[in-house]
All heavy atoms as an XYZ file, in Angstrom:
770
protein
N      16.553    -10.701     33.460
C      17.344    -11.924     33.463
C      16.844    -12.851     34.582
O      16.630    -12.436     35.709
C      18.808    -11.530     33.731
C      19.780    -12.591     33.415
S      19.823    -12.876     31.652
C      21.213    -13.919     31.542
N      16.668    -14.083     34.248
C      16.141    -15.079     35.208
C      17.300    -15.666     36.029
O      18.368    -15.968     35.498
C      15.438    -16.207     34.462
C      14.180    -15.839     33.701
C      13.738    -17.009     32.822
C      13.075    -15.432     34.652
N      17.053    -15.857     37.314
C      18.032    -16.521     38.177
C      17.903    -18.029     37.995
O      16.958    -18.540     37.379
C      17.773    -16.147     39.627
O      16.576    -16.741     40.088
N      18.872    -18.765     38.541
C      18.838    -20.229     38.462
C      17.601    -20.799     39.141
O      16.992    -21.754     38.633
N      17.229    -20.233     40.279
C      16.063    -20.699     41.007
C      14.801    -20.473     40.192
O      13.906    -21.335     40.135
C      15.984    -19.936     42.353
C      14.916    -20.416     43.269
C      15.009    -19.655     44.600
C      14.029    -20.186     45.609
N      14.133    -19.475     46.888
N      14.698    -19.337     39.541
C      13.528    -19.023     38.693
C      13.461    -19.951     37.490
O      12.397    -20.407     37.121
C      13.569    -17.557     38.251
C      13.332    -16.598     39.384
C      13.635    -15.158     38.994
O      14.450    -14.879     38.135
N      12.947    -14.225     39.638
N      14.623    -20.240     36.887
C      14.651    -21.166     35.747
C      14.203    -22.560     36.150
O      13.435    -23.226     35.442
C      16.039    -21.212     35.106
C      16.345    -19.976     34.279
C      17.662    -20.134     33.575
C      17.938    -18.903     32.705
N      19.163    -19.030     31.932
N      14.656    -23.034     37.296
C      14.232    -24.355     37.807
C      12.714    -24.393     38.005
O      12.049    -25.349     37.648
C      14.929    -24.668     39.143
C      16.266    -25.321     38.972
C      16.774    -25.953     40.258
N      16.717    -25.066     41.408
C      17.656    -24.145     41.706
N      18.703    -24.004     40.912
N      17.531    -23.412     42.791
N      12.180    -23.326     38.590
C      10.746    -23.217     38.812
C       9.982    -23.279     37.496
O       8.990    -24.000     37.368
C      10.464    -21.898     39.551
C       9.018    -21.570     39.735
C       8.275    -22.225     40.746
C       8.384    -20.668     38.925
C       6.929    -21.902     40.918
C       7.031    -20.366     39.087
C       6.306    -20.999     40.083
N      10.459    -22.541     36.495
C       9.778    -22.486     35.188
C       9.911    -23.815     34.439
O       8.998    -24.255     33.748
C      10.323    -21.338     34.349
C       9.921    -19.935     34.837
C      10.698    -18.857     34.082
C       8.446    -19.707     34.705
N      11.069    -24.475     34.547
C      11.247    -25.779     33.934
C      10.272    -26.787     34.501
O       9.677    -27.594     33.755
C      12.689    -26.300     34.136
C      13.695    -25.677     33.223
C      14.968    -26.476     33.165
N      15.599    -26.716     34.457
C      16.599    -26.012     34.961
N      17.077    -24.984     34.300
N      17.108    -26.309     36.122
N      10.048    -26.749     35.812
C       9.091    -27.649     36.436
C       7.665    -27.354     35.922
O       6.911    -28.291     35.646
C       9.142    -27.519     37.945
N       7.331    -26.092     35.784
C       5.992    -25.715     35.248
C       5.827    -26.119     33.807
O       4.739    -26.449     33.360
C       5.794    -24.221     35.377
C       5.442    -23.747     36.747
C       4.356    -22.700     36.619
C       3.739    -22.338     37.908
N       2.556    -23.035     38.273
N       6.910    -26.075     33.020
C       6.843    -26.356     31.595
C       6.915    -27.837     31.250
O       6.604    -28.216     30.126
C       7.979    -25.634     30.863
N       7.250    -28.663     32.229
C       7.446    -30.084     31.991
C       6.236    -30.736     31.329
O       6.372    -31.523     30.394
C       7.773    -30.794     33.284
C       7.961    -32.271     33.124
N       9.073    -32.798     32.537
C       7.169    -33.307     33.429
C       8.943    -34.126     32.489
N       7.809    -34.455     33.039
N       5.029    -30.407     31.787
C       3.846    -31.047     31.250
C       3.290    -30.397     29.993
O       2.353    -30.901     29.376
C       2.747    -31.075     32.340
C       2.174    -29.709     32.598
N       2.819    -28.762     33.353
C       1.032    -29.141     32.127
C       2.085    -27.681     33.359
N       0.985    -27.875     32.644
N       3.843    -29.270     29.593
C       3.333    -28.543     28.414
C       3.659    -29.283     27.105
O       4.692    -29.915     26.987
C       3.956    -27.150     28.333
C       3.616    -26.144     29.435
C       4.342    -24.837     29.176
C       2.102    -25.897     29.484
N       2.749    -29.158     26.158
C       2.992    -29.674     24.807
C       3.516    -28.515     23.962
O       3.181    -27.340     24.182
C       1.678    -30.176     24.181
C       1.019    -31.278     24.938
C       1.531    -32.610     24.449
C       0.762    -33.748     25.067
N       1.533    -34.623     25.861
N       4.346    -28.851     22.979
C       4.874    -27.813     22.087
C       3.737    -27.276     21.233
O       3.010    -28.050     20.588
C       5.963    -28.409     21.198
N       3.561    -25.959     21.240
C       2.450    -25.363     20.472
C       2.957    -24.680     19.209
O       2.139    -24.270     18.391
C       1.623    -24.401     21.329
C       2.477    -23.331     21.931
C       0.876    -25.131     22.397
C       1.672    -22.253     22.628
N       4.263    -24.572     19.025
C       4.828    -24.028     17.801
C       5.909    -24.991     17.327
O       6.547    -25.664     18.119
C       5.464    -22.649     18.023
C       4.479    -21.537     18.049
C       3.989    -21.074     19.233
C       4.077    -20.913     16.860
C       3.060    -20.021     19.277
C       3.177    -19.886     16.867
C       2.663    -19.446     18.087
N       6.072    -25.024     16.005
C       7.121    -25.851     15.392
C       7.900    -25.012     14.425
O       7.331    -24.262     13.632
C       6.482    -27.050     14.650
C       5.799    -28.023     15.566
C       5.215    -29.191     14.816
O       4.825    -29.071     13.649
N       5.108    -30.347     15.462
N       9.225    -25.156     14.497
C      10.106    -24.457     13.551
C      10.593    -25.519     12.557
O      11.198    -26.497     12.952
C      11.305    -23.816     14.269
C      12.209    -23.105     13.255
C      10.808    -22.830     15.322
N      10.278    -25.314     11.296
C      10.643    -26.288     10.272
C      11.622    -25.750      9.262
O      12.481    -24.925      9.580
N      11.478    -26.212      8.041
C      12.407    -25.908      6.963
C      12.498    -24.397      6.689
O      13.569    -23.876      6.379
C      11.948    -26.634      5.704
C      12.966    -26.696      4.600
C      12.451    -27.583      3.490
C      13.541    -27.775      2.442
N      13.111    -28.701      1.407
N      11.371    -23.694      6.785
C      11.375    -22.259      6.486
C      12.007    -21.416      7.595
O      12.213    -20.242      7.436
C       9.958    -21.762      6.196
O       9.130    -22.017      7.323
N      12.301    -22.020      8.737
C      12.944    -21.296      9.828
C      11.959    -20.381     10.561
O      10.763    -20.627     10.566
N      12.493    -19.320     11.130
C      11.688    -18.373     11.918
C      11.190    -17.283     10.990
O      11.998    -16.613     10.336
C      12.501    -17.780     13.070
C      11.663    -16.795     13.862
C      13.039    -18.875     13.951
N       9.863    -17.083     10.927
C       9.288    -16.062     10.074
C       8.690    -14.938     10.910
O       8.458    -15.106     12.100
C       8.191    -16.660      9.174
O       7.139    -17.157     10.025
C       8.713    -17.811      8.313
N       8.468    -13.781     10.265
C       7.860    -12.659     10.973
C       6.457    -12.987     11.486
O       6.073    -12.583     12.583
C       7.792    -11.424     10.048
C       9.171    -10.860      9.806
O      10.074    -11.027     10.600
N       9.318    -10.151      8.694
N       5.702    -13.734     10.680
C       4.382    -14.145     11.084
C       4.412    -15.005     12.346
O       3.602    -14.833     13.259
C       3.699    -14.906      9.916
C       2.262    -15.198     10.194
O       1.595    -14.482     10.921
N       1.768    -16.280      9.611
N       5.374    -15.912     12.402
C       5.528    -16.775     13.554
C       5.852    -15.935     14.799
O       5.287    -16.177     15.890
C       6.659    -17.794     13.331
C       6.965    -18.630     14.557
S       8.444    -19.593     14.360
C       7.740    -21.109     13.774
N       6.720    -14.961     14.664
C       7.085    -14.107     15.782
C       5.886    -13.340     16.314
O       5.675    -13.238     17.536
C       8.211    -13.118     15.399
C       9.502    -13.898     15.077
C       8.469    -12.090     16.493
C      10.123    -14.645     16.205
N       5.071    -12.815     15.435
C       3.852    -12.072     15.832
C       2.890    -12.997     16.610
O       2.338    -12.607     17.633
C       3.147    -11.455     14.650
C       3.899    -10.328     13.978
C       4.322     -9.245     14.932
O       3.441     -8.795     15.772
O       5.476     -8.830     14.934
N       2.728    -14.215     16.103
C       1.862    -15.178     16.793
C       2.446    -15.574     18.160
O       1.709    -15.707     19.138
C       1.663    -16.422     15.938
C       0.811    -16.176     14.702
C       0.685    -17.406     13.835
O       1.293    -18.422     14.086
N      -0.110    -17.286     12.755
N       3.762    -15.729     18.200
C       4.444    -16.076     19.472
C       4.236    -14.994     20.503
O       3.986    -15.291     21.658
C       5.955    -16.240     19.223
C       6.439    -17.609     18.883
C       7.874    -17.556     18.420
C       6.334    -18.550     20.036
N       4.323    -13.737     20.085
C       4.125    -12.625     21.015
C       2.730    -12.676     21.643
O       2.549    -12.472     22.830
C       4.333    -11.285     20.321
C       5.789    -10.988     20.016
C       5.888     -9.637     19.316
C       7.297     -9.310     18.942
N       7.401     -8.024     18.229
N       1.738    -12.947     20.784
C       0.336    -13.022     21.260
C       0.176    -14.157     22.273
O      -0.441    -14.000     23.308
C      -0.628    -13.214     20.075
C      -0.725    -11.991     19.217
O      -0.355    -10.879     19.648
O      -1.189    -12.141     18.066
N       0.734    -15.315     21.931
C       0.595    -16.489     22.791
C       1.345    -16.269     24.125
O       0.860    -16.642     25.179
C       1.071    -17.768     22.070
C       1.133    -18.954     23.022
C       0.158    -18.092     20.911
N       2.526    -15.673     24.028
C       3.311    -15.410     25.246
C       2.568    -14.441     26.170
O       2.632    -14.551     27.384
C       4.686    -14.867     24.901
C       5.728    -15.886     24.542
C       6.945    -15.216     23.900
C       6.151    -16.702     25.738
N       1.870    -13.500     25.588
C       1.082    -12.563     26.399
C      -0.023    -13.267     27.159
O      -0.332    -12.933     28.276
C       0.497    -11.446     25.517
C      -0.372    -10.445     26.227
C       0.339     -9.687     27.349
O       1.545     -9.419     27.233
O      -0.326     -9.397     28.363
N      -0.608    -14.291     26.518
C      -1.720    -15.028     27.153
C      -1.210    -16.112     28.125
O      -1.795    -16.303     29.177
C      -2.570    -15.683     26.074
C      -3.420    -14.689     25.306
C      -4.319    -15.394     24.309
C      -5.222    -14.439     23.578
N      -4.536    -13.489     22.735
N      -0.164    -16.813     27.775
C       0.278    -17.969     28.562
C       1.536    -17.737     29.400
O       1.790    -18.487     30.331
C       0.577    -19.149     27.635
C      -0.669    -19.630     26.917
C      -0.353    -20.902     26.213
N      -1.515    -21.400     25.468
C      -1.619    -22.616     25.024
N      -0.686    -23.465     25.195
N      -2.701    -22.964     24.345
N       2.401    -16.849     29.001
C       3.668    -16.521     29.668
C       4.756    -17.582     29.459
O       5.912    -17.241     29.384
C       3.500    -16.294     31.182
C       2.683    -15.080     31.510
C       2.646    -14.791     33.006
O       2.228    -15.693     33.764
O       3.008    -13.681     33.365
N       4.403    -18.847     29.403
C       5.375    -19.925     29.306
C       4.945    -20.866     28.181
O       3.845    -21.386     28.216
C       5.435    -20.698     30.642
C       6.515    -21.721     30.812
C       7.889    -21.105     30.816
C       6.283    -22.507     32.111
N       5.838    -21.066     27.195
C       5.482    -21.946     26.069
C       6.667    -22.823     25.701
O       7.802    -22.528     26.045
C       5.030    -21.130     24.814
C       6.141    -20.226     24.312
C       3.772    -20.366     25.083
C       5.839    -19.637     22.954
N       6.321    -23.883     24.993
C       7.323    -24.831     24.485
C       7.240    -24.798     22.969
O       6.161    -24.845     22.393
C       7.024    -26.233     25.044
C       8.170    -27.195     24.967
C       7.809    -28.552     25.492
C       7.930    -28.615     26.993
N       7.788    -30.000     27.520
N       8.420    -24.762     22.333
C       8.520    -24.743     20.888
C       9.371    -25.932     20.453
O      10.418    -26.189     21.041
C       9.204    -23.437     20.398
C       8.380    -22.226     20.842
C       9.356    -23.439     18.885
C       9.106    -20.930     20.659
N       8.913    -26.627     19.443
C       9.614    -27.797     18.933
C      10.359    -27.428     17.651
O       9.829    -26.724     16.788
C       8.591    -28.906     18.619
O       9.238    -30.015     18.033
N      11.586    -27.904     17.522
C      12.373    -27.691     16.321
C      12.374    -28.994     15.557
O      12.819    -30.024     16.081
C      13.798    -27.229     16.628
C      13.758    -25.937     17.392
C      14.608    -27.084     15.341
C      15.094    -25.436     17.845
N      11.844    -28.967     14.345
C      11.724    -30.174     13.544
C      13.083    -30.592     12.951
O      13.996    -29.774     12.843
C      10.701    -29.972     12.415
C       9.288    -29.598     12.870
C       8.396    -29.341     11.662
C       8.694    -30.722     13.730
N      13.159    -31.848     12.527
C      14.407    -32.383     11.973
C      14.833    -31.655     10.701
O      16.024    -31.559     10.414
C      14.225    -33.889     11.674
C      13.857    -34.704     12.880
C      15.055    -35.465     13.412
O      15.914    -35.860     12.648
N      15.105    -35.656     14.712
N      13.848    -31.162      9.913
C      14.184    -30.545      8.662
C      14.587    -29.069      8.784
O      14.816    -28.409      7.790
C      13.057    -30.707      7.633
C      11.786    -29.997      8.050
O      11.697    -29.451      9.140
N      10.789    -30.033      7.200
N      14.670    -28.554      9.995
C      15.102    -27.161     10.209
C      16.588    -27.090      9.896
O      17.401    -27.862     10.423
C      14.857    -26.738     11.663
S      15.270    -25.023     11.951
N      16.974    -26.157      9.025
C      18.329    -26.058      8.530
C      19.263    -25.346      9.533
O      20.470    -25.508      9.459
C      18.367    -25.358      7.189
C      17.502    -26.009      6.108
C      17.485    -25.174      4.852
C      17.968    -27.409      5.790
N      18.702    -24.532     10.427
C      19.519    -23.759     11.353
C      19.766    -24.518     12.650
O      19.036    -25.423     13.003
C      18.831    -22.438     11.675
C      18.639    -21.547     10.451
C      17.861    -20.295     10.779
O      18.225    -19.613     11.788
O      16.915    -19.984     10.050
N      20.810    -24.115     13.363
C      21.150    -24.710     14.645
C      20.109    -24.305     15.686
O      19.603    -23.174     15.673
C      22.535    -24.220     15.079
C      23.025    -24.913     16.328
O      22.973    -26.156     16.359
O      23.472    -24.192     17.244
N      19.783    -25.207     16.614
C      18.711    -24.937     17.566
C      19.052    -23.761     18.506
O      18.149    -23.008     18.882
C      18.350    -26.157     18.350
C      19.468    -26.782     19.171
C      19.035    -28.081     19.792
C      20.230    -28.767     20.421
N      19.932    -30.124     20.828
N      20.318    -23.584     18.845
C      20.700    -22.444     19.689
C      20.492    -21.124     18.973
O      20.040    -20.130     19.558
C      22.170    -22.553     20.167
C      22.378    -23.476     21.321
C      22.475    -24.952     20.922
O      22.653    -25.218     19.711
O      22.363    -25.792     21.809
N      20.808    -21.109     17.670
C      20.611    -19.891     16.851
C      19.128    -19.562     16.735
O      18.712    -18.411     16.876
C      21.249    -20.064     15.446
C      20.918    -18.901     14.548
C      22.743    -20.257     15.575
N      18.326    -20.589     16.496
C      16.880    -20.414     16.397
C      16.308    -19.890     17.720
O      15.502    -18.944     17.737
C      16.155    -21.752     16.013
C      14.665    -21.627     16.131
C      16.559    -22.160     14.598
N      16.750    -20.481     18.840
C      16.256    -20.060     20.153
C      16.611    -18.589     20.439
O      15.765    -17.809     20.879
C      16.831    -20.952     21.229
N      17.855    -18.215     20.130
C      18.271    -16.834     20.361
C      17.488    -15.860     19.482
O      17.064    -14.788     19.943
C      19.760    -16.662     20.063
C      20.676    -17.125     21.178
C      20.503    -16.307     22.462
O      20.238    -15.100     22.386
O      20.607    -16.908     23.512
N      17.274    -16.250     18.237
C      16.520    -15.389     17.310
C      15.078    -15.202     17.780
O      14.578    -14.073     17.815
C      16.542    -15.973     15.892
C      15.841    -15.124     14.881
C      15.833    -15.751     13.516
O      16.336    -16.846     13.300
N      15.259    -15.034     12.556
N      14.441    -16.277     18.178
C      13.051    -16.180     18.652
C      12.988    -15.343     19.936
O      12.138    -14.441     20.075
C      12.472    -17.580     18.897
C      12.278    -18.301     17.554
C      11.118    -17.483     19.620
C      11.879    -19.782     17.729
N      13.885    -15.613     20.872
C      13.869    -14.912     22.152
C      14.094    -13.406     21.939
O      13.418    -12.578     22.549
C      14.917    -15.466     23.070
N      15.023    -13.046     21.080
C      15.325    -11.650     20.828
C      14.152    -10.951     20.135
O      13.724     -9.895     20.564
C      16.595    -11.525     19.924
O      17.670    -12.196     20.576
C      16.972    -10.073     19.732
N      13.608    -11.591     19.098
C      12.536    -10.968     18.308
C      11.246    -10.869     19.144
O      10.489     -9.923     18.993
C      12.276    -11.754     17.023
C      13.411    -11.628     16.026
O      14.302    -10.791     16.263
O      13.441    -12.390     15.051
N      10.976    -11.857     19.984
C       9.716    -11.873     20.769
C       9.920    -11.187     22.142
O       8.990    -11.125     22.899
C       9.230    -13.296     20.953
N      11.136    -10.737     22.408
C      11.459    -10.079     23.680
C      11.155    -10.997     24.851
O      10.565    -10.581     25.861
C      10.676     -8.751     23.802
C      11.267     -7.854     24.862
O      12.484     -7.957     25.107
O      10.510     -7.103     25.472
N      11.541    -12.269     24.709
C      11.300    -13.280     25.743
C      12.619    -13.809     26.287
O      13.682    -13.431     25.773
C      10.478    -14.443     25.176
N      12.551    -14.668     27.277
C      13.751    -15.257     27.856
C      13.763    -16.771     27.633
O      12.728    -17.429     27.739
C      13.789    -15.008     29.368
C      13.862    -13.540     29.697
C      14.814    -13.235     30.794
O      15.800    -13.940     30.969
O      14.520    -12.253     31.508
N      14.933    -17.295     27.289
C      15.091    -18.730     27.094
C      15.240    -19.359     28.502
O      16.128    -19.007     29.239
C      16.310    -19.068     26.263
C      16.198    -18.442     24.878
C      16.521    -20.564     26.166
C      17.460    -18.533     24.031
N      14.312    -20.282     28.827
C      14.394    -20.967     30.098
C      15.307    -22.178     29.932
O      16.200    -22.427     30.733
C      12.992    -21.434     30.558
C      13.089    -22.268     31.833
C      12.090    -20.237     30.774
N      15.084    -22.918     28.827
C      15.883    -24.130     28.596
C      15.784    -24.552     27.135
O      14.758    -24.361     26.471
C      15.344    -25.258     29.486
C      16.144    -26.539     29.424
C      15.597    -27.611     30.335
O      14.396    -27.695     30.538
N      16.464    -28.433     30.900
N      16.871    -25.119     26.647
C      16.871    -25.810     25.357
C      17.219    -27.260     25.691
O      18.309    -27.551     26.177
C      17.922    -25.232     24.395
C      17.680    -23.737     24.162
C      17.926    -25.998     23.068
C      18.784    -23.023     23.392
N      16.263    -28.137     25.453
C      16.477    -29.544     25.783
C      16.055    -30.381     24.569
O      14.925    -30.295     24.121
C      15.759    -29.960     27.066
C      16.073    -31.393     27.430
C      14.273    -29.725     26.994
C      15.749    -31.781     28.844
N      16.979    -31.161     24.052
C      16.694    -31.929     22.833
C      16.332    -30.964     21.724
O      17.089    -30.035     21.441
N      15.200    -31.149     21.102
C      14.742    -30.259     20.048
C      13.604    -29.367     20.526
O      12.798    -28.896     19.719
C      14.289    -31.070     18.824
C      15.472    -31.639     18.070
O      16.569    -31.084     18.106
N      15.269    -32.739     17.384
N      13.542    -29.125     21.815
C      12.521    -28.262     22.395
C      13.124    -27.035     23.034
O      14.178    -27.117     23.684
C      11.705    -29.012     23.437
C      10.837    -30.067     22.809
O      10.185    -29.837     21.799
N      10.807    -31.243     23.436
N      12.434    -25.914     22.876
C      12.856    -24.658     23.494
C      11.726    -24.236     24.432
O      10.553    -24.278     24.054
C      13.050    -23.547     22.443
C      14.046    -23.970     21.390
C      13.480    -22.250     23.107
C      14.047    -23.077     20.173
N      12.066    -23.839     25.648
C      11.093    -23.322     26.586
C      11.349    -21.821     26.738
O      12.464    -21.414     27.051
C      11.175    -24.017     27.953
C      10.964    -25.513     27.778
C      10.171    -23.418     28.927
C      11.266    -26.317     29.027
N      10.307    -21.029     26.464
C      10.410    -19.571     26.542
C       9.476    -19.022     27.604
O       8.377    -19.542     27.803
C      10.016    -18.944     25.196
C      10.972    -19.092     24.027
C      10.392    -18.349     22.805
C      12.337    -18.550     24.335
N       9.934    -17.941     28.216
C       9.092    -17.238     29.226
C       9.129    -15.761     28.929
O      10.162    -15.177     28.622
C       9.635    -17.484     30.623
C       8.968    -16.631     31.672
C       7.707    -16.921     32.131
C       9.616    -15.516     32.193
C       7.092    -16.146     33.103
C       9.007    -14.707     33.156
C       7.755    -15.040     33.600
O       7.123    -14.252     34.541
N       7.956    -15.147     29.043
C       7.856    -13.679     28.980
C       6.716    -13.281     29.953
O       5.618    -13.768     29.811
C       7.539    -13.210     27.576
C       7.449    -11.669     27.502
C       7.173    -11.206     26.089
C       7.068     -9.712     26.054
N       6.651     -9.206     24.758
N       7.038    -12.396     30.869
C       6.027    -11.942     31.821
C       4.939    -11.177     31.114
O       5.185    -10.291     30.316
C       6.692    -11.031     32.865
C       5.767    -10.640     33.977
C       6.470     -9.844     35.061
O       7.696    -10.047     35.227
O       5.810     -9.040     35.717
N       3.707    -11.571     31.371
C       2.544    -10.953     30.742
C       2.246     -9.606     31.394
O       2.429     -9.424     32.604
C       1.340    -11.871     30.892
O       0.186    -11.247     30.374
N       1.805     -8.669     30.593
C       1.438     -7.365     31.129
C       0.007     -7.334     31.632
O      -0.294     -6.643     32.603
C       1.643     -6.282     30.054
C       3.076     -6.128     29.645
C       3.276     -5.193     28.482
O       2.345     -4.428     28.153
O       4.378     -5.208     27.889
N      -0.878     -8.119     31.023
C      -2.283     -8.096     31.382
C      -2.771     -9.377     32.048
O      -3.676     -9.337     32.879
C      -3.146     -7.822     30.145
C      -2.885     -6.475     29.522
C      -3.599     -6.318     28.205
O      -4.510     -7.124     27.911
O      -3.256     -5.366     27.471
N      -2.196    -10.537     31.719
C      -2.683    -11.815     32.194
C      -1.648    -12.534     33.063
O      -1.370    -13.684     32.890
C      -3.014    -12.737     31.010
C      -4.025    -12.106     30.081
O      -4.937    -11.438     30.512
N      -3.821    -12.294     28.785
N      -1.073    -11.820     34.041
C      -0.015    -12.422     34.859
C      -0.561    -13.574     35.682
O      -1.453    -13.412     36.504
C       0.577    -11.352     35.764
C       1.755    -11.877     36.543
C       2.772    -10.793     36.719
C       3.949    -11.252     37.547
N       4.634    -12.376     37.009
N      -0.061    -14.764     35.414
C      -0.478    -16.009     36.113
C       0.636    -16.632     36.898
O       0.400    -17.276     37.910
C      -1.043    -16.999     35.101
C      -2.279    -16.555     34.371
S      -2.884    -17.783     33.211
C      -1.549    -17.855     32.036
N       1.858    -16.477     36.447
C       2.992    -17.141     37.077
C       3.693    -16.151     37.998
O       4.104    -15.074     37.578
C       3.984    -17.657     36.016
C       3.307    -18.693     35.114
C       5.216    -18.269     36.658
C       4.148    -19.146     33.937
N       3.842    -16.541     39.246
C       4.581    -15.722     40.227
C       5.930    -16.399     40.433
O       6.030    -17.500     40.942
C       3.822    -15.624     41.561
C       4.613    -14.794     42.555
C       2.454    -15.039     41.317
N       6.997    -15.717     40.009
C       8.332    -16.275     40.117
C       8.862    -16.167     41.541
O       8.605    -15.177     42.231
C       9.285    -15.534     39.178
C       9.026    -15.682     37.682
C       9.994    -14.806     36.906
C       9.194    -17.117     37.259
N       9.653    -17.175     41.980
C      10.310    -17.077     43.274
C      11.404    -15.998     43.230
O      11.931    -15.698     42.154
C      10.881    -18.456     43.518
C      10.979    -19.059     42.160
C       9.946    -18.422     41.331
N      11.745    -15.459     44.383
C      12.785    -14.418     44.426
C      14.169    -14.967     44.159
O      14.519    -16.040     44.499
C      12.776    -13.740     45.805
C      11.522    -12.927     46.008
C      11.401    -11.791     45.040
O      12.386    -11.086     44.771
O      10.258    -11.599     44.543
């Protein structure tokens, strides 16, 4: 579980990131989750965009992705979700205490 200080730190790091995944009409798929896990292992911090044609609520989508990918939701802002998962092999981000 991330503390408030850690979330602020990660939000600042994620500010300049571009969304590399998009959730559309088909919602969250198993293939998308597998790709997300790979990308999270390499980058640790990613931004996901929820398109207008997505039929599900953005909070539900965020929870589903975070649970399935074993990641933590840093922030849901507008139609963007910021996720963090500590990498086992490529640790680049050092969180504050």
